[in-house]
C-alpha positions in Angstrom: 2.2 137.7 -57.8 4.1 137.4 -54.6 1.8 137.4 -51.5 3.2 137.4 -48.0 1.8 137.1 -44.6 2.2 140.4 -42.7 2.7 140.7 -39.0 4.1 144.1 -38.3 1.2 146.1 -36.8 2.9 149.5 -37.4 3.3 148.8 -41.1 -0.4 147.7 -41.3 -1.5 150.8 -39.4 0.3 153.2 -41.7 -1.4 151.6 -44.7 -4.9 151.6 -43.1 -5.0 155.1 -41.7 -5.0 156.5 -45.2 -8.8 156.0 -45.0 -9.7 155.3 -41.4 -13.4 154.9 -42.0 -13.2 152.6 -45.0 -10.7 150.5 -43.1 -12.4 150.8 -39.7 -12.7 147.1 -39.0 -9.2 146.4 -40.1 -7.8 149.2 -38.1 -9.7 148.2 -35.0 -8.5 144.6 -35.4 -5.0 145.7 -34.9 -5.9 145.9 -31.2 -4.4 143.0 -29.1 -8.0 141.9 -28.2 -8.7 141.0 -31.8 -5.2 140.6 -33.4 -4.9 137.1 -32.1 -7.8 136.1 -34.5 -6.3 137.8 -37.5 -4.2 136.6 -40.5 -3.0 139.4 -42.8 -1.8 138.9 -46.4 -0.4 141.5 -48.7 1.3 142.3 -51.9 3.8 145.2 -52.4 4.5 147.8 -55.0 7.9 148.6 -56.6 8.8 150.7 -53.6 8.1 147.8 -51.2 5.0 149.5 -49.8 1.8 147.5 -49.2 -0.4 147.7 -52.3 -3.2 145.2 -51.6 -4.2 143.8 -48.3 -6.5 140.9 -47.2 -7.5 140.3 -43.6 -8.9 136.9 -42.6 -10.6 137.3 -39.3 -11.5 134.1 -37.4 -12.9 135.5 -34.2 -16.5 134.7 -35.3 -18.3 131.5 -36.0 -18.1 132.3 -39.7 -14.7 133.8 -40.6 -14.8 137.3 -42.3 -12.6 138.3 -45.2 -11.8 142.1 -45.7 -9.9 143.5 -48.6 -8.2 146.9 -49.0 -5.9 148.4 -51.5 -5.3 150.6 -54.4 -7.0 148.3 -56.9 -3.8 147.8 -58.9 -3.5 144.1 -59.9 -6.3 143.3 -57.4 -7.5 140.3 -59.5 -4.1 138.7 -59.4 -3.8 139.4 -55.7 -7.1 137.8 -55.0 -6.2 134.8 -57.1 -2.9 134.4 -55.3 -4.8 134.4 -51.9 -7.2 131.7 -53.0 -5.4 129.0 -51.0 -5.3 130.9 -47.8 -9.0 131.9 -47.5 -11.3 129.7 -45.4 -13.6 127.1 -46.8 -16.5 129.4 -46.0 -16.4 133.1 -45.2 -18.4 136.3 -45.0 -16.8 139.1 -47.0 -16.6 142.9 -46.9 -15.3 144.5 -50.1 -15.3 148.1 -51.4 -17.8 148.9 -54.2 -14.9 149.7 -56.5 -13.4 146.2 -55.9 -16.6 144.1 -56.1 -16.2 143.2 -59.8 -12.7 141.9 -59.2 -13.9 139.8 -56.2 -16.8 138.2 -58.1 -14.6 137.4 -61.1 -12.1 135.6 -58.8 -14.4 133.9 -56.2 -17.7 133.7 -58.1 -19.7 134.9 -55.2 -23.5 134.7 -55.2 -25.8 137.3 -53.8 -24.2 140.3 -52.1 -25.8 143.3 -50.3 -25.0 146.9 -50.9 -24.0 148.7 -47.7 -22.9 152.2 -46.6 -20.1 152.9 -44.2 -20.9 155.9 -42.0 -18.8 157.7 -39.5 -19.2 160.1 -36.6 -16.4 162.1 -34.8 -16.6 162.9 -31.1 -16.8 166.7 -31.7 -20.0 166.3 -33.8 -21.8 164.2 -31.2 -24.3 165.9 -29.0 -25.6 163.5 -26.2 -29.2 164.0 -25.3 -31.2 163.1 -22.2 -30.3 159.6 -21.1 -33.2 157.0 -21.3 -33.2 155.3 -17.9 -34.6 152.1 -19.4 -31.3 151.4 -21.0 -29.1 149.1 -19.1 -25.6 147.7 -19.5 -25.5 144.0 -20.5 -23.1 141.4 -19.4 -22.5 137.6 -19.5 -25.5 137.0 -17.2 -27.7 138.2 -20.1 -26.1 135.9 -22.7 -29.1 133.6 -22.9 -31.6 136.4 -23.5 -29.3 138.1 -26.0 -28.9 135.0 -28.0 -32.7 134.5 -27.9 -33.3 137.9 -29.4 -30.5 137.4 -32.0 -32.1 134.1 -33.1 -34.7 136.3 -35.0 -31.7 137.9 -36.9 -29.5 135.0 -38.2 -27.2 137.4 -40.0 -25.9 138.9 -36.8 -22.2 139.0 -35.9 -22.5 138.5 -32.2 -20.3 136.3 -30.1 -20.5 136.2 -26.3 -16.9 137.3 -25.8 -17.9 140.7 -27.2 -19.7 141.4 -23.9 -16.3 141.7 -22.2 -16.0 145.2 -23.8 -18.8 146.4 -21.4 -20.3 148.1 -24.4 -23.5 146.3 -25.0 -26.7 148.0 -23.9 -30.4 146.9 -24.0 -34.0 147.6 -23.0 -36.4 145.1 -21.6 -40.1 144.8 -21.9 -42.6 144.6 -19.0 -41.9 140.9 -18.5 -38.2 141.5 -18.3 -37.3 140.1 -21.8 -34.7 142.0 -23.9 -36.4 143.7 -26.8 -33.6 146.0 -28.1 -29.8 145.8 -28.1 -26.9 147.9 -29.4 -23.3 146.9 -29.2 -19.9 146.9 -30.8 -18.0 144.8 -33.4 -14.6 146.2 -32.5 -13.2 149.0 -30.2 -9.6 150.0 -30.0 -8.5 152.9 -27.7 -5.0 152.4 -29.1 -6.1 153.1 -32.6 -8.8 155.5 -31.5 -11.7 153.9 -33.4 -14.8 151.7 -32.8 -17.3 150.0 -35.0 -20.8 149.6 -33.6 -23.2 146.9 -34.7 -25.4 144.0 -33.7 -28.2 146.6 -33.3 -31.5 144.8 -33.2 -35.0 145.5 -32.0 -37.8 142.9 -31.7 -40.1 143.2 -34.7 -43.1 143.9 -32.4 -41.4 146.8 -30.6 -40.1 148.8 -33.6 -41.0 152.4 -34.1 -40.9 153.2 -30.3 -37.4 154.8 -30.2 -35.8 151.8 -28.5 -32.9 151.5 -30.9 -32.3 155.2 -30.7 -32.1 155.1 -26.9 -29.7 152.1 -26.9 -27.5 153.6 -29.6 -27.4 157.0 -27.8 -26.1 155.3 -24.6 -23.6 153.3 -26.5 -22.2 156.3 -28.3 -22.1 158.3 -25.1 -19.8 155.6 -23.5 -17.8 155.1 -26.7 -16.8 158.7 -27.0 -15.3 158.6 -23.6 -12.8 156.1 -25.1 -12.3 156.9 -28.8 -12.9 159.9 -31.1 -14.2 158.1 -34.2 -17.1 155.7 -34.5 -18.1 153.8 -37.7 -21.0 151.6 -38.6 -22.6 149.8 -41.5 -26.1 150.2 -42.8 -28.0 148.7 -45.7 -28.3 151.1 -48.6 -32.1 150.5 -48.7 -32.7 150.9 -44.9 -33.9 154.5 -45.0 -35.2 154.5 -41.3 -31.9 153.4 -39.9 -30.0 155.8 -42.1 -32.2 158.7 -40.8 -31.6 157.6 -37.2 -27.8 157.6 -37.7 -27.9 160.9 -39.5 -29.8 162.4 -36.6 -26.8 161.4 -34.4 -24.5 163.2 -36.9 -23.2 160.2 -38.8 -22.3 160.8 -42.4 -21.7 158.4 -45.3 -18.0 157.7 -46.2 -18.1 155.0 -48.8 -20.2 152.1 -50.2 -19.2 148.5 -50.1 -20.7 145.0 -50.5 -21.0 142.2 -48.1 -22.0 138.6 -48.7 -21.0 135.0 -48.2 -18.9 132.5 -50.2 -17.8 128.9 -49.9 -15.5 126.7 -51.8 -18.1 123.9 -51.8 -20.7 126.2 -53.4 -18.2 127.3 -56.0 -17.3 123.7 -56.8 -21.0 122.9 -57.2 -21.4 125.7 -59.7 -18.4 124.5 -61.7 
């Protein structure tokens, strides 16, 4: 199968907007702020249109690989991309494509996730919680200290430059809850929120709800569609998001893979 590196953002956008929520990360990564970290690989159908797509995003400590496409010849496409993927990566793959991925890359454990979305017209901001404050680079040390309890986070300090990280502190001034974004693109009218954490001793107090409400309030001044990921089994989080108006769009899997681990299993 012929696989080529793709660089034309308009062509990529036309392919991705066919399902904006399922492709939320990829669509947001077309923004110049993130595009510099991206390598896009695709195969084409008989009409020359993109049929399958892989994004290798290197803007995080651990690269992330996303796949999208119609599912036609996906195993061949993934096999053809084997040489261009990093030695180690985190992956996001649609539920319908998981079997093809695991047969090609022999991944280990993966977690079932739900992609949810909320449009601006369905968001009703409530009373602002005055404890919530905007976070910046001066808060990096405290942010990293809180995220140390959650090693699966996808936070990098440069994400603070969006101005879209919010938190609440305890009585001693330590951060105990944070909400932020993975990507935001006004050009492509979409954002993905994430890195939402609350200290284990302060859960159940509405802190995550307050931080998320402030984040959404600010985001909907910039974009009209917000997406997020949540674990299938995380019922409390799903309820919180549904209370904001989020609705499920699709299921997918995420996990990690490394060439070294695959060689060890061979």
